[in-house]
C-alpha positions in Angstrom: -1.4 -22.7 13.6 -2.5 -24.8 10.7 -2.3 -28.6 10.2 0.3 -29.6 7.6 -1.9 -32.3 6.0 -4.7 -29.7 5.4 -2.2 -27.2 3.9 -1.0 -29.9 1.5 -4.5 -30.8 0.1 -4.2 -31.0 -3.7 -0.4 -31.2 -3.6 1.0 -34.4 -5.1 3.9 -35.6 -2.8 6.4 -37.8 -4.6 8.3 -38.6 -1.5 7.8 -37.9 2.2 10.5 -37.9 4.8 9.1 -37.3 8.3 5.5 -36.8 9.5 2.5 -34.9 8.1 1.0 -34.7 11.6 2.6 -31.3 12.2 1.2 -27.9 13.0 2.5 -25.0 10.9 3.0 -21.4 12.0 3.4 -19.6 8.7 4.4 -20.4 5.1 7.2 -18.7 3.2 9.4 -19.0 0.1 11.9 -16.4 1.4 14.3 -17.9 3.9 15.0 -14.5 5.4 11.4 -14.3 6.6 11.3 -17.7 8.2 10.5 -17.9 11.9 10.1 -20.8 14.4 7.6 -23.5 13.3 7.3 -22.3 9.7 7.0 -24.2 6.4 9.6 -23.2 3.8 8.9 -23.8 0.1 12.1 -24.0 -2.0 11.4 -22.4 -5.4 13.7 -22.3 -8.4 13.5 -18.6 -9.5 15.0 -16.7 -12.4 17.6 -15.1 -10.2 18.1 -17.5 -7.2 17.3 -21.1 -6.3 15.5 -21.5 -3.0 17.0 -25.0 -2.6 20.3 -23.3 -1.8 18.6 -21.8 1.3 17.1 -24.9 2.8 19.7 -25.1 5.6 19.4 -21.4 6.4 15.6 -21.8 6.6 16.0 -24.8 9.0 18.5 -22.8 11.1 15.9 -20.0 11.4 13.2 -22.5 12.7 11.5 -24.0 9.7 10.2 -27.5 10.5 8.7 -28.4 7.1 10.5 -28.2 3.8 8.7 -28.5 0.5 11.1 -28.9 -2.4 11.6 -30.5 -5.8 15.2 -31.7 -5.0 15.8 -33.3 -1.6 19.0 -32.2 0.2 21.7 -34.9 0.3 21.7 -34.8 4.1 18.3 -34.9 5.8 17.5 -33.6 9.3 15.4 -36.2 11.3 13.6 -33.4 13.1 12.3 -31.9 9.9 9.5 -33.1 7.5 10.5 -33.0 3.8 7.9 -33.1 1.1 9.3 -33.8 -2.4 7.1 -32.4 -5.2 7.5 -32.3 -9.0 7.2 -28.5 -9.2 7.6 -26.4 -6.0 6.4 -23.2 -7.7 3.1 -24.9 -8.5 2.9 -26.4 -5.0 3.5 -22.9 -3.5 0.3 -21.6 -5.2 -1.8 -24.5 -3.9 -0.3 -24.4 -0.4 -0.9 -20.6 -0.2 -4.5 -21.1 -1.3 -5.0 -23.7 1.3 -3.2 -21.8 4.1 -5.6 -18.8 3.5 -8.7 -21.0 3.6 -9.2 -21.1 -0.2 -10.3 -17.5 -0.5 -11.0 -17.6 -4.3 -13.8 -20.1 -3.6 -15.6 -17.6 -1.4 -15.5 -14.6 -3.8 -16.2 -14.2 -7.5 -12.8 -13.9 -9.0 -12.4 -12.7 -12.6 -9.0 -12.7 -14.4 -8.0 -10.4 -17.2 -5.1 -11.3 -19.5 -3.7 -9.9 -22.7 -0.9 -7.6 -23.8 -2.7 -4.3 -23.7 -5.8 -3.2 -21.9 -5.5 -5.4 -18.8 -5.3 -2.5 -16.3 -8.0 -0.5 -18.0 -10.4 -3.5 -18.2 -9.8 -4.7 -14.6 -10.1 -1.1 -13.2 -13.3 -0.4 -15.2 -14.8 -3.7 -13.9 -13.9 -2.7 -10.3 -15.4 0.7 -10.8 -18.5 -0.7 -12.5 -19.3 -3.2 -9.8 -18.7 -0.7 -7.1 -21.1 1.6 -9.0 -23.7 -1.2 -9.2 -23.6 -1.5 -5.4 -21.2 -4.4 -4.9 -18.3 -4.3 -2.5 -15.3 -5.2 -4.8 -11.6 -5.8 -4.9 -9.0 -4.9 -7.5 -5.6 -6.4 -8.2 -3.8 -4.4 -10.9 -0.5 -2.9 -12.1 -1.4 0.5 -10.8 -2.9 -0.4 -7.5 -4.7 -3.0 -5.4 -8.0 -2.1 -3.8 -10.3 -3.6 -1.2 -13.3 -1.4 -1.5 -12.0 2.1 -0.9 -8.8 1.0 0.8 -5.8 1.3 -1.6 -2.8 -1.0 -1.2 0.3 -0.1 -3.3 1.0 -2.5 -6.2 4.5 -3.9 -6.8 3.7 -6.4 -9.6 1.0 -6.9 -12.2 0.2 -10.2 -10.4 1.6 -10.6 -6.9 3.4 -13.7 -5.6 1.1 -16.6 -4.5 1.4 -15.8 -0.8 0.7 -12.1 -1.1 -2.1 -12.8 -3.7 -3.9 -15.2 -1.4 -3.4 -13.0 1.6 -5.1 -10.1 -0.3 -7.9 -12.4 -1.5 -8.4 -13.6 2.1 -8.5 -10.0 3.3 -11.2 -9.2 0.6 -13.3 -12.2 1.8 -12.9 -11.2 5.4 -13.9 -7.6 4.5 -17.0 -8.8 2.7 -16.1 -8.3 -1.0 -18.5 -9.9 -3.5 -16.1 -9.7 -6.5 -12.4 -9.4 -7.3 -11.1 -8.3 -10.7 -7.4 -9.0 -11.3 -4.8 -8.7 -14.0 -3.2 -12.0 -14.9 0.2 -11.5 -16.5 2.0 -14.0 -18.7 4.8 -14.2 -16.2 2.4 -15.1 -13.4 0.8 -17.8 -15.5 4.1 -19.5 -16.4 5.5 -19.1 -12.9 2.4 -20.7 -11.4 1.5 -17.6 -9.2 -2.2 -18.3 -9.9 -2.0 -22.1 -9.3 -4.7 -23.2 -6.8 -7.0 -20.3 -7.5 -10.6 -20.9 -8.6 -11.7 -18.3 -11.2 -15.4 -17.5 -11.9 -14.2 -16.3 -15.4 -11.4 -15.2 -17.5 -11.2 -12.7 -20.4 -8.7 -12.0 -23.1 -8.1 -8.5 -24.5 -5.4 -8.9 -27.3 -1.9 -10.1 -27.9 1.0 -8.5 -29.6 4.8 -8.2 -29.4 6.0 -8.0 -25.8 7.9 -9.8 -23.1 10.1 -11.8 -25.5 13.0 -11.2 -23.2 11.2 -13.7 -20.9 9.2 -15.9 -23.2 11.9 -15.9 -26.0 9.4 -16.5 -28.8 6.0 -15.1 -29.7 4.6 -18.6 -29.8 5.7 -19.2 -26.2 4.0 -15.9 -25.3 0.7 -17.0 -26.9 0.9 -20.4 -25.1 1.5 -18.7 -21.8 -1.7 -16.6 -22.2 -3.6 -19.7 -23.4 -2.5 -21.7 -20.4 -4.8 -19.5 -18.2 -7.9 -20.5 -20.2 -6.8 -24.1 -20.5 -7.0 -24.4 -16.7 -10.4 -22.6 -16.2 -13.1 -24.9 -14.6 -16.1 -25.9 -16.7 -18.5 -23.8 -14.6 -16.4 -20.6 -15.4 -16.7 -18.4 -18.4 -14.0 -17.8 -21.0 -14.5 -14.5 -22.9 -12.3 -13.5 -25.8 -11.8 -10.7 -28.3 -12.5 -12.2 -31.8 -11.1 -9.1 -33.5 -7.7 -10.3 -32.4 -6.4 -13.0 -34.7 -5.3 -15.1 -31.7 -8.5 -14.5 -29.8 -10.2 -17.8 -30.8 -6.9 -19.7 -30.1 -7.4 -18.9 -26.4 -10.6 -20.9 -26.3 -9.4 -24.0 -28.1 -8.8 -26.3 -25.1 -10.8 -24.6 -22.4 -13.4 -26.5 -20.4 -15.2 -23.2 -19.5 -18.2 -22.0 -21.5 -17.0 -19.8 -24.4 -18.2 -16.3 -25.2 -16.9 -13.7 -27.7 -16.9 -9.9 -28.1 -15.9 -7.7 -31.1 -16.3 -4.5 -33.0 -15.5 -5.9 -36.5 -16.4 -9.6 -36.3 -19.7 -11.4 -35.6 -19.6 -12.1 -31.8 -21.9 -12.8 -28.9 -21.4 -9.2 -27.8 -20.9 -6.5 -30.4 -20.3 -2.7 -30.4 -19.5 0.1 -32.9 -18.3 3.6 -32.6 -20.8 6.2 -33.7 -18.9 9.4 -32.7 -15.4 10.0 -31.2 -14.0 13.1 -29.6 -11.1 13.9 -27.2 -13.8 14.1 -24.4 -15.2 10.6 -25.1 -17.1 8.4 -27.6 -20.7 7.6 -28.5 -21.0 3.8 -28.7 -23.7 1.4 -29.8 -23.5 -1.7 -27.6 -25.9 -4.5 -28.4 -28.3 -2.0 -30.0 -28.2 0.5 -27.1 -26.4 3.9 -27.4 -24.1 5.0 -24.6 -21.7 7.9 -24.2 -18.4 7.0 -22.5 -15.5 9.1 -21.3 -12.8 7.0 -22.9 -11.6 7.4 -26.5 -10.2 5.3 -29.2 -11.0 2.0 -30.9 -8.8 0.2 -28.3 -10.9 1.6 -25.5 -14.1 0.7 -27.4 -12.8 -2.9 -27.1 -12.1 -2.4 -23.4 -15.6 -1.0 -22.7 -17.2 -3.9 -24.6 -15.1 -6.4 -22.7 -16.3 -4.9 -19.5 -20.0 -4.9 -20.6 -19.7 -8.5 -21.8 -18.2 -9.6 -18.5 -21.0 -7.9 -16.6 -23.6 -9.7 -18.7 -21.9 -13.0 -18.0 -22.1 -12.1 -14.3 -25.9 -11.7 -14.7 -26.1 -7.9 -14.3 -28.9 -5.8 -15.7 -27.9 -4.3 -19.2 -29.4 -0.9 -18.7 -27.9 -0.4 -15.2 -24.5 -1.5 -16.6 -24.6 1.0 -19.5 -25.7 3.8 -17.1 -22.8 3.3 -14.8 -20.3 2.8 -17.7 -21.2 6.2 -19.0 -19.9 7.8 -15.7 -16.6 5.9 -15.5 -13.1 7.1 -16.3 -10.1 4.9 -17.3 -7.1 3.8 -15.3 -4.4 6.2 -14.2 -1.9 7.0 -16.9 -4.0 5.6 -19.7 -4.8 8.3 -22.4 -4.7 10.9 -19.6 -5.3 14.3 -21.1 -4.3 17.8 -20.0 -4.5 21.2 -21.8 -2.1 24.1 -21.3 -3.3 27.7 -20.9 -2.2 28.5 -24.5 -4.1 25.5 -26.0 -1.6 22.7 -26.3 -3.0 19.2 -25.7 -0.8 16.7 -23.8 -1.6 13.0 -23.5 0.2 10.7 -21.1 -0.2 7.0 -21.9 1.4 3.8 -20.6 1.9 2.5 -24.2 5.1 0.5 -24.1 4.6 -2.0 -26.9 4.5 -1.3 -30.6 0.9 -2.3 -30.8 -0.2 -0.1 -27.9 1.8 2.9 -29.3 0.2 2.4 -32.7 -3.3 2.3 -31.2 -2.8 5.5 -29.3 -1.3 7.4 -32.2 -4.0 6.2 -34.7 -6.6 7.4 -32.2 -4.9 10.8 -31.9 -4.7 11.1 -35.7 -8.4 10.3 -36.0 -9.3 13.0 -33.4 -7.0 15.8 -34.4 -8.5 18.8 -36.1 -7.0 21.0 -38.8 -3.9 18.8 -39.2 -2.3 20.1 -36.0 1.1 18.6 -35.2 1.5 15.4 -33.2 4.8 15.4 -31.2 5.6 12.1 -29.6 8.1 11.6 -26.7 8.9 7.9 -26.4 11.6 5.6 -25.0 12.0 1.8 -24.2 12.8 0.2 -20.9 16.1 -1.4 -20.2 16.6 -5.1 -19.3 13.5 -6.0 -21.3 12.7 -7.2 -24.8 15.3 -5.5 -27.1 13.6 -6.6 -30.4 10.8 -4.1 -29.9 12.9 -1.0 -29.6 13.5 -0.4 -33.3 9.8 -1.2 -34.0 8.6 1.3 -31.4 10.7 4.1 -33.0 9.4 3.2 -36.5 5.8 3.3 -35.3 6.4 6.7 -33.7 7.9 8.3 -36.8 5.3 6.8 -39.1 2.4 8.2 -37.2 3.8 11.5 -35.7 5.0 14.8 -37.2 7.9 15.0 -34.8 9.5 12.4 -32.5 11.8 12.8 -29.5 13.5 9.6 -28.5 14.3 9.5 -24.8 14.9 7.3 -21.8 12.2 5.3 -20.2 13.4 3.1 -17.3 16.9 2.3 -18.4 17.3 0.0 -15.3 20.9 -1.5 -15.5 21.4 -0.6 -19.2 23.2 2.4 -20.7 20.4 4.7 -21.9 22.4 5.7 -24.9 22.7 2.1 -26.0 18.9 1.7 -25.8 18.4 4.9 -27.8 20.9 3.6 -30.5 18.7 0.4 -30.7 15.6 2.6 -31.2 17.3 4.9 -33.8 18.1 1.9 -35.9 14.4 1.5 -36.7 14.0 4.9 -38.2 14.3 4.9 -42.1 16.9 7.4 -43.5 14.3 9.5 -45.2 12.4 10.0 -41.9 15.3 10.8 -39.7 14.6 14.6 -40.1 11.4 14.0 -38.1 13.2 12.7 -35.1 15.9 13.7 -32.6 17.2 12.2 -29.4 17.3 13.7 -25.9 18.3 11.1 -23.3 17.2 13.1 -20.3 13.4 12.4 -20.1 12.6 15.7 -18.3 14.4 17.7 -21.0 12.7 15.7 -23.7 9.2 16.5 -22.4 10.2 20.1 -21.9 11.5 20.3 -25.5 8.2 18.8 -26.9 6.2 21.4 -25.0 8.4 24.2 -26.4 8.1 22.8 -29.9 4.3 22.7 -29.8 2.1 25.5 -31.0 -1.5 26.2 -30.0 -3.7 23.1 -30.7 -0.7 20.8 -31.2 -0.8 17.4 -29.5 2.0 16.1 -27.4 2.0 12.3 -26.6 4.3 11.2 -23.8 4.3 7.4 -24.0 5.7 4.5 -22.0 5.5 5.3 -18.3 1.9 6.3 -17.8 1.0 6.0 -14.1 4.5 5.4 -12.9 5.9 8.0 -10.5 9.6 7.0 -10.7 12.4 6.4 -13.2 14.6 3.4 -12.5 18.3 4.0 -13.2 21.0 1.6 -12.2 18.8 -0.1 -9.6 17.7 3.2 -8.0 14.1 4.5 -8.4 14.2 8.3 -8.7 11.0 10.3 -8.3 9.6 11.1 -11.8 6.1 11.6 -13.1 5.4 12.5 -16.7 2.2 14.3 -15.7 4.0 16.5 -13.2 6.7 17.4 -15.6 4.1 18.5 -18.2 2.2 20.5 -15.6 5.4 22.3 -14.4 6.4 23.1 -18.0 2.9 24.3 -18.9 2.9 26.6 -15.9 6.3 28.1 -16.9 5.2 28.9 -20.5 
């Protein structure tokens, strides 16, 4: 049991009805999970409004209600706390309830459009390799040391997030590296957390279905840095035109990294092959197993973060040379007859362009690049035509297919994509809505040495169609097809 007045530390209460001298069993924002003696936070979500479930929560045993709109009829046996923003209050309450775990661990947040998963995963692997017990919160998976916890969101809800951090602290973790999504920032999922540092990878066209404008999207990312404390670090990619914008109002101490611009931490690519790259990082050469300029940025971001966390440069470079990237990020396989397949999570125009430019730089003897790509349903529609245009511009052949259509008609999504292909380039592309058949077709089209890029789903092991997740893994389909050939 926890004392209510302690749980509400740092929460501005506009109006109190009832007593603060109450002991609380658990906290929850889902009325279905409420039990006797719980605190219920009524949050206005994108789909439902928690205020509609206040009475249900009370019926199930809640004795404290935190809300931003008081019910018309109040129950005298219940304590009501009126706040300006219950989503923000939820984050602070969750942090307090779990004994402020982020103050007992070095928490580093990674934000940006592309590279978040790779950077967070590499940081986790690096610090484990340096001998630190570490945690990871990412799109692909959450980890507490070697223990893997399945991930459902890029950034979990505040209660799940603080529960995971509490478990990391209890288990003895020194560090936690977490992805911080723009949705999580705007929805206050990280409110109440104390970050040791934050880093920015890049920003490009994405999530406009949620943020509506690119300017709003930039402001969402920037909000993370605006709230960092003065004893934290704020690290940004100065090669991105919005990199410096992230640091404009931060109280944290500012550091930069870049391949092309003068920065606090610099790197350049000396050699690049499908098996890896030779980099010069701050005048030291290191061979890494990742490829592409975008991954050179990711590696440099990881190195820079390690330096800001007072690690030894030579030890860091030694461990970095052994690391591999996150699942489903430029994951390569070769068929028995010499075809190269690459699976990548690229689901934005910028990410797709980065991957295809890297493949073009690495290919030998002008072999064909065959790209299989789709766009998700119920998401930013404005990027669909752009994705298709990028694919045909940088590939020899393109097969447009389904990604996760969700509740949308896959054929409508594909029509949106087809609209981006210029008339004189339509001969390079064709459409197969069934993703399995599209991948199989690409494999049959390919000759020895040709490169097949299957983009968009990466690590995902399902395809979501009309609310149902069907088992589907791009990597397994490729392996099956290669075995059959």
